[in-house]
C-alpha positions, -999 to 999 in steps of 0.1 A, spaced: 0 0 0 28 24 9 46 16 -24 14 23 -43 10 57 -27 46 66 -33 44 55 -70 12 74 -75 28 105 -59 58 102 -83 35 98 -112 15 129 -104 46 149 -98 59 138 -132 27 148 -149 28 183 -133 65 187 -143 57 176 -179 29 202 -181 51 229 -166 78 219 -191 53 221 -220 42 256 -209 79 267 -208 85 251 -242 55 269 -256 69 302 -244 103 294 -259 87 285 -292 68 318 -292 102 335 -287 118 316 -315 89 324 -339 91 361 -330 128 361 -337 121 345 -371 96 372 -379 121 399 -369 148 382 -390 125 381 -420 118 419 -416 155 426 -413 164 406 -444 135 420 -465 120 385 -468 89 397 -450 70 428 -458 49 448 -433 16 433 -444 28 397 -441 42 406 -407 8 419 -397 -9 386 -407 18 366 -388 13 388 -357 -24 381 -358 -17 344 -358 7 348 -329 -21 367 -311 -44 337 -315 -18 314 -300 -10 337 -271 -48 340 -263 -51 302 -264 -21 297 -241 -35 324 -218 -69 308 -216 -55 273 -211 -30 283 -184 -53 306 -165 -83 282 -165 -66 252 -150 -31 263 -142 -18 233 -163 -23 223 -199 -40 191 -207 -26 169 -234 -55 181 -257 -47 217 -250 -10 211 -257 -18 193 -289 -40 222 -301 -13 247 -293 14 226 -311 -9 224 -341 -13 262 -341 24 268 -336 32 244 -365 8 263 -387 24 296 -379 58 282 -384 49 270 -419 33 304 -427 65 322 -416 85 299 -438 61 303 -468 60 341 -464 98 344 -462 102 323 -494 75 338 -516 79 365 -542 68 393 -519 96 413 -504 99 442 -480 122 471 -476 141 465 -444 152 501 -443 117 517 -446 104 534 -415 75 510 -412 98 479 -414 122 494 -388 93 501 -365 81 465 -368 116 451 -364 118 470 -331 84 457 -320 92 421 -330 125 422 -311 107 434 -281 81 407 -284 109 381 -286 125 395 -255 92 395 -236 85 359 -246 120 349 -235 114 366 -201 82 346 -197 99 314 -208 127 320 -183 102 327 -155 84 295 -162 115 274 -164 130 289 -132 97 286 -113 95 323 -108 62 324 -127 32 302 -118 12 288 -147 -16 312 -140 8 342 -139 22 330 -172 -14 328 -186 -20 364 -176 12 375 -192 3 356 -224 -29 376 -224 -8 408 -224 13 395 -253 -18 387 -272 -29 424 -268 5 436 -280 4 413 -310 -32 425 -319 -19 461 -318 10 452 -341 -13 432 -365 -38 461 -367 -10 486 -373 6 466 -401 -27 456 -418 -25 484 -443 12 478 -451 26 507 -431 32 514 -394 31 551 -384 50 567 -356 17 572 -336 8 535 -340 43 525 -328 40 548 -298 8 530 -287 25 496 -292 55 507 -272 32 519 -244 16 484 -243 51 469 -244 62 490 -215 31 479 -195 38 443 -203 74 446 -193 64 460 -159 39 431 -155 65 405 -163 89 420 -138 62 423 -111 50 387 -115 85 373 -116 94 391 -83 62 387 -63 74 356 -44 48 332 -59 63 300 -73 50 268 -90 
């Protein structure tokens, strides 16, 4: 009986660790995809409009991650499979957009603004991934932060939808990024751990 209880405890601990690892892996994959988007802008392989569509897709993933992490604190295998499917689709779209005939001007003001925003997104996602991996962020906290990233991505997608990003639009995006940065710091340093 005692061995059964110990075995069951170890099994449950392993499941929790696997779910936490999946959440951290999701955040790392978000980081990697944001970096690929930024690299596409820098090389001219992505134009502003393509980037807007990709950011809209990233927003959808962030919203799904936020909902799944906030609702139960841990991802079920079905939730993880759905997120993997969505991330795979975005990854294919990044590849396809980077290798189609459409190109962008990496030196245009709009592209430079989006490059800056994409880099900041990658940094924020990396901070979330690091917080999850270190245990500084609980699953629910990470979920709240993913909601914030979804709002930032929505603003970027809306700004880039017409193919150009103005200074005022970028100012609003930077304001959201600043708020998100403070939220990441506060949640990582509030003493709550998983």
